[in-house]
N, C-alpha and C positions, 0 to 999 in steps of 0.2 A: 501676393507673389512678386518678388523682386526679380527682374530680368536683367541680365548683363548685356551690355552693348558691345563688348570687345570680342565676341565670338563670330562675327559675321565674316563670310568669305568674300562678300562684295557689298553693294549698297542695299540689297534686299535682306532685311532681317530674318526672312524665313528660309534663306539658302545658307547651308553650312558646307564647309569642306569636311572630308571624312575625319581628319585628325581632330578638328575642333569638336565635331559631333561625338567622337569617341570620348574625348576628355570631358565633355559637358552633356553627356547623354541624358541625365535627369532634366536638364534645362530644355533640351530638344523635346523630350516627352511632355514636359509641362507646357511648353509653347504649343505643341500639337493639340493638347487637351483644351487649352484656354484661348489660343489665338488663331488656330487653323493649321492647315498642312505645312509641314516642314520638309524642305528638299535637302537631301544630302548628296553631294557630288564627289565622285572619285574618278579621276582621269577621264572626264567627259561623260561618264555614265552617271545616271541619276536614279535615286530611289526617293520615295515620299513616305513620310511618317504621318499617319492620320489617326484620329480617334475612332473608336469602334463604331459609333453611330454613323459616322461618315462612310466607313467601310461597308456597313450593312446596307446603306442606301445605294452605294455603287454596285454592290453584289446583287441586290434585288432578292426577291423571294425565290429560293431554290428548293425544289423537292428533293427528298432523299431518293436514292436509287430505287428502293422498294416502292415508295409512293409513286415515283415516275412510272414504274412498270404497272402498278395497280390502277393508276388513273389514266394511263395512256390509251391509245385507240385499241378497240377490241380486235379479235381475230376473225370476226364474222366476215364471210365473203372471201376468205383467203383459202386457197386449195392447199391443204397440208398432206395430201396423199403422197405416198412414196412412189417414185417411178420404178416400176418392176421390170423394165427392159434390161436386156443383158448388158453386162459391163463392156466397155470398149477394150480392145487389145492394146497392150502397152509392151514395147520391147525394152528389155532391161539389159 
């Protein structure tokens, strides 16, 4: 893989300005895959392009919503009876 050195927005080869990143997006992706995270900067705001395995490590093991509900704490010991007292008066 041949990497260009004329795309850098500063001395750090992993930091790109948005215009260069757009023009050389394939190169940004290749560097993220083979060299590590690539930072893209636009007017002081930054985003980072990383490979999927790095993303999965950062994200951690997440349960689906259904699994979360099924594996969560049980309802034992929780009083789920309806309060049968009369409703409060509200003026409209």
